[in-house]
C-alpha positions, 0 to 999 in steps of 0.5 A: 490499530497497532503494528503487528510484527517486526521492529515496531511491533505493538506501537500504536497507529492512529487514524482508524477514524479518518473520514473517507478511509477504511483501514486494513484491520489487524487480522487482514493485515497479518494475513497479507504480510504473511503472504508477502513476507519474503518480498519485504526485506530491503524493498521500496514500498508505495502505499498509494491510498495510504490513509493512516500509513498503516500498510507502509508502516507495517512494511517498514517494521518488517524490514522494507528499506523505504516507503512512500505514503500517498493520500490526497486527504489532508487529515490523512497526511497529518495522521501519517506525520503523527504516526511516523513521528511517534514511532520514530521512522525516518525512511519514509516520504509522505505525499499529499496528492491525487493518485494519478499525480503521485504516479506521474511524479514517480515516473518523472523522478524515475522511481520504481517499487518492489511492492505497491499497496492499492486499497482505494475507496471501494466505490471507484475503479481506482484499482484498475486505473492505478494498475494501468498507469503503473504498467504504462509508467513501468513503476513496478520492478520485475518480480515486484508485487501489487497488493490489491484490496477491494470489495469484489474480485471483479474490480481487480482488472489487470494486464497480461504482464501480471499474474495472480499469485494469491487471492483471499476473501475476508468477510466483505473484503478481498485481497489479490496479490499480483506479481509483475512478470 
């Protein structure tokens, strides 16, 4: 994997082989970032099920101000640290914890986001549960976006406080972009 554009373009991102993760491949990542490019500059990002940190790093490369990378997998945390160090990124914080604990911590610290990436394991209901908690804690700013990746449109369940801005299918993967209204 590589950073596909921006100031870190061409830099390697390690972690395509972390057990239990499914990295967003470059073709899909390029399409996602093409759809959200106007929201990225100066934004605060949360990559909630971050794995290697691929999406958060790409957002920073394209002008995001700060990114929080959260994953409960210790190996993923080590790979994220390696990627951040080798690329030379300093506007990032890595958290190794369960997604619910992570969201609660942001609520308690009064931190909100412009963009949240949700790409959890497919065999779970974590997208629906994450969106519910994000809305309950008001973690996404008005006009902010959720970028949801799953294996089925049916798993991306959200409240009336969001509107679907775009959706795409890429082989066995679907991407839905929701905006907070």
